[in-house]
ZATI-90783 format. One line per field, with one value per residue: x, y, z of N, C-alpha, C in turn. Coordinates in pm, whole numbers. Each point is the difference from the previous one (the first is absolute). Example, Ala and Ser with C-alpha at 12.3 -4.5 7.8 and 13.67 -1.06 7.14 Angstrom:
BEGIN
n.xx: 1319:-35
n.yy: -569:105
n.zz: 780:-72
ca.xx: -89:82
ca.yy: 119:119
ca.zz: 0:6
c.xx: 90:-77
c.yy: 120:109
c.zz: 0:73
***
This chain:
BEGIN
n.xx: 82:122:21:-120:26:124:-61:-94:96:72:-111:-31:128:-1:-120:45:116:-64:-82:123:-1:13:109:-67:-80:-127:-31:99:-47:-128:33:74:-89:-91:86:28:-131:-25:96:-44:-122:95:-103:129:-60:22:74:-94:128:-44:-61:122:-85:42:-24:-126:-25:-88:99:99:-76:31:80:67:-46:32:-131:0:38:-118:-19:-127:23:-130:11:112:-63:-104:91:62:-128:25:104:77:101:66:84:78:-12:14:67:112:66:0:-48:-61:16:-134:-35:-101:-126:5:-133:83:56:87:-90:-62:80:54:-65:-76:8:-18:91:71:-22:20:107:32:-38:71:94:-14:-6:101:66:-40:37:89:-29:124:-33:95:26:57:43:8:123:11:82:-102:-86:76:106:-78:-54:124:45:-107:36:112:-82:-16:69:36:-40:58:-89:72:-3:32:54:2:102:-27:6:91:-4:129:15:27:94:92:-73:-6:71:-97:81:-113:-44:112:-78:-11:-25:124:33:116:-95:-20:-97:1:-113:70:1:8:52:17:-42:51:113:-34:-35:103:59:-100:117:-12:-57:95:88:-56:1:119:-46:109:54:103:103:77:64:96:125:25:93:-118:91:-5:-27:-47:-103:-56:-61:87:91:-22:-11:109:52:-42:35:108:-30:123:8:93:94:91:74:24:129:45:45:98:127:-40:-102:105:18:-55:-105:-62:-84:-72:-42:-79:-33:6:100:-3:131:51:106:44:121:-48:-104:105:-29:102:-52:-95:91:89:-94:-24:133:-30:44:40:5:62:-83:-81:-2:-27:-66:-95:-41:-92:-107:-63:-103:-51:-114:82:76:-109:-53:117:20:-128:22:101:-22:67:21:68:84:55:59:73:22:104:10:86:-44:105:35:-128:-11:-55:-133:-6:-130:15:-83:-27:-30:106:36:-69:64:45:-21:34:-126:9:103:70:90:69:40:55:14:127:-51:-89:124:9:40:11:78:78:120:23:-115:51:114:-72:-77:124:20:65:0:-25:-126:-33:-120:-50:120:-12:67:41:4:128:-68:103:-43:83:86:-97:112:-5:98:89:-26:130:-37:125:42:98:-87:7:55:-122:38:57:-111:-74:81:-11:-120:87:-20:-124:81:25:-112:-48:133:-24:83:121:-9:130:-26:131:7:105:-117:38:-120:54:-16:-118:4:47:-89:73:-85:113:-22:127:-25:129:-19:130:19:-53:-59:3:-110:41:-127:84:-33:-121:33:35:-67:56:-68:14:120:-33:134:34:47:106:-94:-17
n.yy: -122:-11:-88:-56:1:-40:-88:-29:-12:-70:-66:-23:-25:-81:-49:3:-54:-90:-12:16:-78:133:-62:-101:-52:0:8:90:61:-18:44:91:30:-4:68:82:7:9:92:59:-15:36:71:26:-6:-117:2:-94:-30:-105:110:43:60:-49:130:-30:-25:-59:-31:-47:94:-80:102:-92:-61:124:17:25:123:60:-9:-5:123:-1:-127:38:108:-84:-81:93:34:-131:62:-15:84:-84:99:-97:114:-97:-52:15:89:-16:-122:88:46:-17:129:-11:0:-132:25:92:-120:64:-56:83:53:9:-114:32:-86:107:65:-113:-13:132:-5:-113:51:108:-77:-72:105:44:-115:-28:126:-68:-30:-40:9:83:-100:86:-118:113:17:13:-93:-40:17:80:-76:-108:63:41:-124:-43:116:-57:-89:122:16:-112:-93:15:-65:82:-107:67:-100:6:-87:-96:67:-94:-2:26:-130:52:-82:72:111:-31:112:78:1:48:-100:-39:90:-114:131:-6:3:-1:69:16:-80:-17:-62:28:-55:-91:115:-32:-116:-4:37:-85:-84:6:7:-89:-38:-105:68:91:-98:-58:123:-18:-108:27:-106:35:-34:55:-81:91:-47:122:-84:-63:18:-128:67:-35:80:-115:37:-84:37:130:-22:-77:92:96:-70:-22:128:17:-21:-86:72:-95:92:-118:-26:-69:-80:89:-28:112:-85:-77:124:23:60:-114:-38:-42:-125:45:-121:-18:79:104:-15:114:-58:63:36:108:-51:-14:-123:19:-118:92:85:-100:-77:96:7:-131:11:-123:10:113:-9:55:132:64:65:-26:-51:74:-75:93:-76:119:-59:-89:101:69:-111:-31:127:16:-122:84:-43:111:-125:87:-87:2:105:-61:129:-65:113:96:78:71:-119:40:-123:12:-13:-35:3:-81:33:-103:81:-64:12:107:-59:-60:130:10:14:-126:-2:67:-73:90:-104:120:59:-31:42:-65:-48:133:-51:122:-94:1:60:-126:17:112:-67:-103:78:47:-131:-47:-61:128:25:127:-60:123:18:-89:-76:5:-133:9:-10:82:10:-101:24:-85:-47:90:79:-77:101:3:107:38:16:15:-93:-22:120:47:98:-94:-73:112:34:-129:30:26:-125:-45:-103:-50:-58:23:-12:67:-91:46:89:-2:108:9:88:81:-37:52:30:-11:66:-46:-44:-112:-62:-111:-103:-54:110:-6:108:-14:114:-9:-36:121:-75:99:-62:56:-24:4:117:-46:-39:-113:-45:-110:-63:110:-23:119:8:32:120:-76:-39:131
n.zz: 0:55:-102:25:131:-25:-79:92:91:-91:-37:128:25:-106:34:125:-40:-76:104:49:-109:-1:-49:58:-94:43:-130:-10:109:-37:-122:59:96:-97:-76:102:29:-130:-8:114:-55:-91:-49:-24:-117:56:-107:-13:-11:70:48:-32:-82:-117:-18:-25:-128:83:81:-72:-52:-102:-15:-71:110:38:7:-129:37:20:-133:37:-45:-29:-42:-62:-43:-19:-53:-74:-21:10:-61:108:-20:79:12:43:65:91:-105:69:-73:133:-31:-82:125:-4:8:85:-48:4:2:57:8:-77:-80:-84:-93:122:-23:105:101:79:-73:-1:132:13:-80:64:118:-27:-55:111:84:-73:-7:125:26:73:128:-29:131:42:83:81:45:70:43:131:-50:-77:100:75:-28:22:103:22:-13:68:56:-48:56:53:-112:62:-89:116:74:78:76:110:65:130:-3:85:112:19:136:-12:18:118:-46:64:-12:-130:-16:-50:-105:-60:78:-62:-65:-73:-5:-50:-129:65:66:-132:-45:-132:42:-111:-122:98:40:-128:50:127:-60:-96:97:84:-120:-9:-50:80:97:-23:-10:106:52:-56:61:71:-61:-77:78:-92:85:-7:4:46:48:-18:-94:37:113:-118:-24:37:-113:-53:91:-14:-129:17:79:-84:-108:75:25:-46:131:-39:-59:11:-58:-54:3:-106:96:16:-25:-62:-9:34:48:-119:59:31:-95:103:-15:98:38:-131:45:-80:13:53:-52:109:-40:65:-72:-79:48:85:37:-27:53:-13:53:93:7:-2:-124:34:134:32:-103:91:-18:113:-97:91:-118:64:-25:74:36:-29:-41:-56:-43:-35:-54:-50:-41:-36:-49:-25:-125:-33:42:-75:-52:122:-56:96:13:56:68:-29:100:-39:-43:-21:50:-120:5:-129:19:-104:-100:-81:-101:-50:128:-45:-98:112:23:-128:-39:-48:85:-90:-65:-67:-75:24:-120:-10:-116:78:3:13:119:54:49:-108:-2:39:69:49:4:45:82:23:-17:-109:118:28:-42:-16:20:-10:49:-99:85:-127:7:-26:-115:-15:124:-28:97:43:55:98:-46:60:83:25:69:9:128:-92:-40:132:15:-23:80:76:-4:5:99:34:-48:-100:-40:7:27:-122:46:-123:-21:111:53:30:99:30:75:24:99:-22:-52:-119:-49:-120:-116:-45:127:-54:78:-21:11:47:74:35:73:29:64:-15:127:19:-92:-92:-35:-114:-30:-105:-58:-39:124:-65:105:-47:101:71:51:55:11:-124:-35:34:90:-21
ca.xx: -82:85:27:-123:-13:99:-47:-110:61:69:-100:-65:99:15:-123:9:100:-48:-111:57:66:-103:36:-70:-146:-50:9:139:32:-60:63:132:-16:-49:114:94:-65:10:141:34:-71:68:-100:56:-45:110:-41:40:60:-62:-132:15:-24:22:-131:-40:-24:-122:39:97:-47:100:-43:-40:-132:-105:-74:34:-102:-80:69:-86:49:-101:2:126:-19:-81:89:99:-65:-13:135:87:139:63:145:62:94:54:144:96:106:127:96:65:66:-87:-89:-138:-64:71:-74:39:129:-16:18:38:-37:-40:-127:9:-99:-132:-36:-39:-128:-104:-15:-68:-144:-55:-24:-111:-123:-23:-33:-130:-99:-37:55:75:75:125:19:137:7:127:29:31:129:-10:-126:14:67:-89:-104:60:30:-127:-54:32:-94:-136:-71:-15:-138:3:-21:104:-32:107:-36:114:-16:11:128:6:124:96:-5:129:-4:31:-110:-129:-64:20:117:-36:-26:130:59:37:-125:23:-39:61:-83:-119:24:-121:1:-5:-113:-122:-79:-77:-145:-61:23:-100:-128:12:18:-124:17:-73:-142:-7:10:-127:-105:23:-29:120:-15:131:117:124:103:134:111:22:126:-9:-38:-83:-133:-95:-137:-21:-146:-30:-8:-115:-119:-11:-41:-141:-85:7:-24:117:16:141:87:142:77:125:72:97:120:133:93:8:-122:-25:-50:-133:-113:-65:-137:-21:-134:20:-129:-112:2:126:72:136:103:121:118:10:-88:46:89:140:39:-64:32:57:-112:-78:74:19:-91:-77:-124:-74:42:-50:12:-94:51:-66:-108:-120:-126:-84:-137:-12:-102:60:94:-84:-58:103:59:-100:-11:134:31:126:107:113:121:75:142:75:114:80:85:67:-7:90:48:-111:-58:-146:-68:-112:-84:-55:-73:10:-132:-18:-39:-145:-72:-76:-124:-100:-70:24:126:81:122:10:142:15:133:102:1:-82:81:123:23:128:38:141:46:15:-130:-10:79:-84:-114:47:80:-74:-84:-138:-35:-114:-113:-115:23:23:136:-20:126:54:-23:129:56:-52:-10:-115:45:85:137:24:93:51:86:66:-51:27:-114:-124:-84:-41:88:129:-31:-15:129:96:-37:-27:-131:-24:45:-96:10:-99:58:77:-51:27:101:43:93:43:111:-16:-18:-74:-39:-17:-128:-6:60:-87:38:-63:42:33:105:43:93:49:112:83:-2:79:13:-121:-9:-97:-35:-10:-118:-20:62:-89:55:-79:60:133:30:88:59:77:-30:64:-91:-116
ca.yy: 122:119:50:66:127:97:42:94:120:72:67:104:107:57:76:126:84:37:95:134:47:77:19:-97:-9:-113:-119:-45:-54:-133:-91:-31:-87:-130:-67:-43:-109:-122:-40:-56:-126:-104:-69:-25:-131:-81:-75:-141:-21:-113:39:94:-57:90:43:-44:110:73:92:90:-9:47:124:-31:-64:99:42:135:97:40:93:118:106:31:-111:14:116:-46:-79:89:92:-68:-16:107:-47:45:-27:5:109:34:-22:106:-45:7:-105:40:127:114:42:11:-124:-74:11:117:-23:-3:-136:-2:119:110:-30:-74:-109:60:55:-111:-52:96:-5:-127:6:104:-53:-96:80:67:-100:-65:93:-46:83:-82:89:-49:25:-21:-21:52:-16:133:39:48:72:143:13:-47:103:105:-56:-28:127:21:-76:53:16:-126:-50:-113:39:-58:8:-51:-25:-54:-124:22:36:-73:28:-111:-58:-24:-143:-25:20:-5:132:64:89:141:24:17:127:4:47:25:-108:-126:-70:-59:-77:-45:-144:-91:28:-70:106:68:-26:88:142:39:19:108:131:37:-16:-118:40:91:-79:-74:96:29:-120:-84:-134:-62:88:-64:47:-42:84:109:-18:-111:59:-93:-10:87:-53:-108:-13:-145:-52:64:-61:-135:10:43:-111:-118:46:-23:116:36:-63:31:-37:-71:-21:-108:30:-26:-12:129:21:-119:33:60:-78:-80:-40:-144:-38:-46:-27:41:142:47:72:44:-59:82:-75:9:-101:-134:-63:1:-119:1:126:-29:-48:120:79:-71:47:-118:-20:126:56:137:88:112:127:107:65:-61:64:-42:52:104:-37:-106:67:66:-105:-65:98:30:-118:-20:-140:-12:-27:-48:-38:116:-4:81:64:66:111:70:146:60:-101:-69:-107:15:-100:44:-112:36:-103:13:-5:-129:-102:8:-79:-114:43:40:-111:-21:68:-74:59:-8:-15:101:8:69:143:73:18:71:93:69:0:41:62:-105:-4:126:-23:-77:73:117:-46:-27:-118:49:132:57:27:46:-23:-142:-44:-114:-72:-3:-132:-53:-85:-135:-70:53:52:119:-28:18:112:27:119:15:107:132:32:-21:120:40:108:-62:-87:85:63:-99:-37:115:-42:-140:-89:-90:-131:-92:-135:-30:-105:43:105:18:113:36:96:136:-17:108:-40:104:-9:-92:-131:-116:-116:-123:-123:8:101:29:114:18:95:-42:98:122:35:43:-70:66:-73:110:11:-91:-132:-117:-106:-123:-111:44:38:115:40:124:53:-90:-112:46
ca.zz: 0:10:-135:-46:75:-48:-133:25:59:-107:-85:80:12:-134:-29:73:-67:-135:17:15:-123:-71:-142:-85:20:81:-86:-3:132:20:-97:51:118:-50:-66:106:76:-83:-1:131:25:-78:-81:-134:-51:-50:-118:4:-131:-71:-51:-112:-133:-113:-46:-135:-95:38:108:-63:-139:-98:-66:-139:-4:26:-121:-49:40:-116:-90:-8:88:103:97:74:88:115:87:61:94:130:53:50:9:123:3:133:-20:132:8:-32:-92:75:-37:-124:25:-30:109:-48:-45:-105:-127:-79:-65:-146:-48:-141:-79:89:69:127:14:14:-133:-89:49:-38:-146:-35:33:-89:-135:16:12:-128:-102:23:54:135:107:96:89:57:143:46:145:49:143:54:-58:-139:-19:-34:-131:-106:-23:-84:-133:-69:-53:-142:-85:19:-127:-72:5:94:140:85:144:85:141:73:73:145:61:128:74:14:135:63:34:142:96:-69:5:-131:-3:21:143:67:-42:-143:-63:-144:-91:37:99:-64:-123:-70:28:-114:-91:41:61:-105:11:101:-31:-102:70:99:-65:-70:-145:-48:-10:-114:-124:-14:-38:-143:-80:-19:59:22:7:-43:92:-42:46:-97:-74:-96:-129:-77:62:-70:2:-96:-16:-7:138:65:-61:56:141:4:-49:88:138:87:89:17:-100:11:-119:26:-125:21:77:-54:112:70:80:83:133:-13:50:-104:34:24:46:137:65:-85:-40:-59:105:-32:87:-2:46:147:62:-39:98:-47:-77:-133:-70:-133:-83:-32:-99:-128:-105:-45:76:10:-130:-19:117:7:-55:77:-76:57:-38:112:1:103:101:83:93:102:86:83:93:104:88:56:-36:-74:96:-79:73:45:-34:96:-66:104:-46:109:-12:99:95:70:-83:-13:-82:-85:-41:-131:-72:-146:-66:-67:98:25:-102:53:67:-101:-65:-143:-34:-98:-52:-146:-35:-106:-61:78:-35:98:121:-37:110:3:142:11:-125:-104:-69:-74:-121:-93:-57:-74:-114:-124:21:11:-52:71:-89:79:144:25:-28:-91:-21:-136:-63:-50:106:-23:129:75:130:-5:43:143:14:136:3:131:87:-59:-86:78:1:-135:-50:-37:-114:-119:-29:-51:-138:-89:-51:39:-109:-66:69:-59:-14:122:91:138:18:139:4:136:6:-52:-146:-66:-135:-102:-72:-114:31:-25:82:-49:68:143:14:139:2:137:16:114:109:-19:-142:-69:-128:-89:-123:-98:-87:-115:20:-1:86:-11:76:39:139:-10:128:-23:-133:-100:-33:-80
c.xx: 86:25:-119:-15:96:-41:-112:54:68:-99:-65:92:14:-121:3:95:-51:-114:51:69:-102:32:-79:-147:-36:6:141:40:-55:60:136:-7:-43:115:98:-59:9:142:37:-66:61:-96:49:-40:121:-52:49:45:-71:-135:7:-23:29:-136:-29:-19:-130:36:104:-20:111:-55:-54:-142:-114:-68:43:-109:-81:76:-75:45:-95:1:127:-10:-76:86:94:-61:-22:133:59:141:62:148:53:118:68:150:83:109:137:100:74:60:-83:-80:-140:-54:77:-65:38:143:-25:36:54:-48:-47:-129:27:-100:-142:-49:-54:-136:-114:-24:-77:-150:-69:-34:-114:-134:-38:-50:-142:-107:-46:60:66:79:130:6:146:-5:141:25:29:136:-15:-118:19:62:-94:-107:53:18:-129:-61:26:-94:-142:-77:-18:-144:-11:-16:110:-36:121:-56:122:-29:26:143:1:130:92:0:140:-2:17:-121:-138:-81:20:118:-39:-27:130:72:42:-123:17:-41:55:-82:-111:38:-134:-4:-16:-123:-125:-100:-88:-151:-66:17:-96:-134:8:11:-128:9:-80:-148:-19:2:-129:-111:11:-27:122:-20:135:109:123:113:137:104:26:129:-2:-52:-88:-145:-98:-138:-15:-150:-41:-18:-124:-131:-26:-53:-148:-91:-3:-20:113:22:145:80:143:70:130:69:108:128:124:94:13:-116:-25:-55:-142:-110:-70:-142:-8:-149:20:-136:-116:-4:135:68:138:96:128:115:11:-86:50:91:141:33:-60:36:55:-106:-85:68:11:-105:-88:-134:-87:39:-36:28:-91:64:-47:-87:-127:-123:-105:-136:-20:-102:55:98:-80:-53:105:64:-99:-17:132:51:134:118:120:119:80:148:74:127:82:90:75:-7:85:42:-109:-59:-152:-55:-109:-77:-72:-84:10:-137:-27:-50:-150:-80:-89:-131:-111:-62:39:127:80:135:-12:149:29:139:94:1:-82:74:133:30:136:38:142:43:24:-131:-19:77:-83:-103:43:74:-88:-82:-148:-17:-124:-109:-121:17:25:142:-11:134:37:-15:128:67:-59:-20:-117:40:83:144:14:110:39:94:56:-55:23:-120:-133:-93:-28:95:134:-16:-5:134:96:-34:-21:-131:-15:39:-117:15:-99:53:84:-65:23:112:33:107:42:122:-34:-7:-86:-28:-14:-136:10:62:-102:52:-76:51:26:118:30:104:41:117:79:1:92:15:-134:-1:-107:-23:-25:-131:4:72:-106:68:-90:75:143:10:107:53:87:-27:64:-95:-112:24
c.yy: 127:62:77:137:104:52:104:132:85:81:116:123:74:86:137:96:51:102:144:54:77:23:-93:-12:-120:-131:-56:-62:-141:-102:-47:-98:-141:-80:-54:-117:-132:-54:-70:-135:-114:-73:-28:-140:-76:-84:-144:-40:-108:37:92:-72:104:42:-47:123:75:108:101:-12:46:120:-28:-56:99:40:140:97:43:100:132:105:29:-107:8:116:-42:-77:94:99:-63:-2:129:-60:59:-37:18:96:43:-4:121:-56:-9:-108:35:141:123:39:10:-132:-66:23:122:-12:-5:-137:1:127:116:-24:-78:-116:59:60:-112:-57:92:-4:-126:9:106:-58:-102:75:65:-100:-52:94:-39:94:-90:96:-66:37:-27:-20:39:-47:141:50:68:95:144:21:-39:104:111:-50:-16:126:17:-76:57:13:-131:-52:-120:54:-66:24:-51:-27:-64:-136:30:38:-68:35:-122:-45:-21:-144:-23:15:10:129:63:98:148:33:22:123:7:41:31:-122:-136:-80:-84:-85:-27:-153:-94:22:-84:97:73:-17:83:148:52:30:122:138:49:-20:-119:33:91:-78:-78:93:38:-122:-88:-134:-64:106:-84:62:-48:94:109:-18:-120:53:-92:-7:99:-65:-107:-31:-147:-59:56:-61:-139:5:38:-116:-119:34:-38:124:49:-73:47:-42:-67:-18:-105:49:-20:-8:130:18:-110:32:56:-92:-72:-35:-151:-23:-64:-12:61:146:35:91:39:-65:81:-80:0:-107:-142:-57:-13:-118:-2:124:-26:-47:118:80:-70:45:-116:-10:127:87:148:85:121:129:121:91:-71:73:-52:68:95:-35:-108:60:61:-103:-56:96:28:-116:-29:-141:-16:-16:-59:-36:127:-19:87:54:76:109:58:150:60:-98:-73:-106:12:-107:67:-126:41:-114:29:-21:-136:-109:1:-94:-108:40:36:-122:-7:73:-86:68:-2:-3:85:-5:85:151:83:20:60:104:67:16:54:60:-103:-16:124:-12:-75:88:126:-40:-20:-130:39:131:46:33:36:-27:-146:-36:-130:-64:-6:-140:-62:-90:-139:-77:58:59:125:-38:15:106:20:119:16:118:142:49:4:121:46:105:-57:-87:84:64:-96:-51:128:-25:-147:-92:-76:-137:-103:-142:-39:-113:40:103:9:109:24:92:132:-2:114:-41:121:-15:-107:-136:-112:-117:-123:-119:24:96:24:112:26:99:-43:109:118:42:38:-67:65:-86:107:-3:-109:-135:-109:-108:-123:-114:34:24:108:35:125:46:-86:-111:40:-25
c.zz: 0:-137:-53:67:-55:-138:14:56:-107:-84:75:12:-135:-36:66:-69:-135:10:9:-125:-84:-148:-92:39:89:-80:-1:134:17:-96:49:118:-43:-62:105:79:-76:1:131:24:-80:-91:-142:-45:-50:-115:15:-139:-82:-61:-123:-132:-107:-53:-143:-90:29:103:-50:-150:-96:-77:-140:-7:26:-130:-40:45:-122:-86:-10:103:115:110:86:99:126:100:76:98:138:76:57:7:127:-3:142:-10:131:10:-36:-90:67:-43:-129:13:-31:124:-58:-51:-114:-136:-82:-54:-151:-52:-142:-69:89:75:128:-2:-3:-132:-89:41:-45:-151:-43:25:-85:-137:1:4:-133:-104:16:54:140:104:103:88:47:148:35:150:44:143:53:-53:-136:-23:-49:-137:-113:-32:-91:-143:-82:-61:-150:-94:4:-131:-77:16:94:141:83:146:77:139:66:59:147:41:136:72:1:146:55:54:150:91:-65:11:-138:8:18:148:76:-53:-146:-81:-148:-82:41:101:-62:-121:-69:1:-120:-87:28:62:-103:21:110:-34:-106:66:93:-63:-68:-150:-54:-21:-121:-132:-25:-47:-148:-89:-27:72:35:12:-40:81:-50:58:-103:-78:-94:-134:-85:50:-63:1:-109:-8:1:141:69:-48:60:144:12:-38:94:148:95:86:6:-108:23:-130:44:-135:23:67:-85:122:79:99:102:138:-3:52:-115:42:17:25:137:67:-79:-39:-62:102:-50:98:-17:59:153:69:-21:108:-60:-92:-140:-84:-141:-97:-46:-111:-136:-101:-48:74:4:-120:-18:124:-16:-53:83:-86:44:-52:97:-6:119:109:94:101:115:100:96:100:114:98:72:-29:-71:96:-76:90:34:-33:103:-68:105:-60:119:-27:113:109:76:-93:-1:-92:-81:-38:-129:-57:-150:-64:-65:94:28:-90:61:68:-99:-65:-147:-47:-98:-19:-152:-33:-123:-63:86:-25:98:133:-41:109:-13:147:19:-134:-110:-78:-86:-132:-105:-68:-76:-128:-124:8:4:-76:76:-101:86:149:35:-40:-80:-33:-147:-59:-53:104:-14:130:79:136:-19:40:151:15:146:-8:140:78:-55:-82:77:-3:-142:-59:-46:-124:-129:-39:-69:-141:-81:-74:35:-117:-64:64:-57:-9:122:79:145:2:148:0:145:-6:-67:-153:-55:-144:-93:-69:-109:24:-23:83:-48:80:147:16:149:-7:144:0:123:107:-29:-145:-60:-137:-85:-125:-107:-81:-108:13:-9:84:-10:69:43:150:-6:139:-15:-143:-109:-44:-96:-149
***
């Protein structure tokens, strides 16, 4: 009983402390306490490995098997008028050396992620005469900057709505008190609790009710840095016709995606299985491409009425992801959830196994190199792959720490090399690229410690390992 008492005491003490935090709403306070209580009770669902089944084609539908959407413009307009697009816009560009929201990093031809998203929806609204609104879910880190940035789209034919996801206090591990209660009242005292928070935040912000009042039925949710996450009429049409409340887009795993969450059938329902839930002895099996062939792209299409029903019933108890951090030498805990894990609570939920082109995230400058190269072109805001590339997979690119920040990356390339025939590129050390360079096959460029290595203009490197200018 002592353990139970201490757990109750912890929550009671925490409730008192949280009640005194006037920076957040009552909804945020109760959401936070509920998350911590679930975490303390250890209700984490353990997956019984023997019960895991590979989903059938009814559960994870092959994209090719979906019926073609109607060709009639009016019928397509009716489908699209049921849709809203929501981009997860809470992330900062800090890992790539940028300040402010990641979505304002320039991706190509001077356009940012956000510019491209707006252009895509604009062209959709124009082509079909529909009204697909764009919602941006910000975090307290990106909210103010995003509001300023959105002003430049005031003359576009697209309604843009912004709302904030919850703001939760970081928990001090030693005494289980919120960090802001110990005097850390700046941004470091708080955290956004993962994108699983999108569902309660949509309801709490009033945006869900607003969308329903406009006749919207589905929301397409995607990361703002995934350039492949564009509206797909074929998928939306399928969901409406089959009354699927939730759809997760999955795509075939490559060796680069072995840690990505996958869909399984478990006790009669479709469920997301993340690497953190896998027992140690089965981790290698989880990573194998043979058994678990697909992974979650985090492109989700979800029925709005179903979100309302489940949030109001407090039924979305997604797996909790504990994320330990350190702030000024104090060990803290962030409890987070993921939107993909909600799939098991929705009725008639499915996955759709989509082409890899729908998953083109830009997480690092190596991804930026891909999308800025001749491997892609820009058409109406859509990033389109070059047909001259015969290999369906993108080249694997590894850039050293000298290229990690966007500013350094841009400085080191006079122009982005041609990589249509490239298989892999590995660059390390103080390397600089001229203009008009062509890379083919397997290329490794290593500048020796203390030496600067410049690749001259118009150099063609095919299946080469370069360690000095003599090797070029």
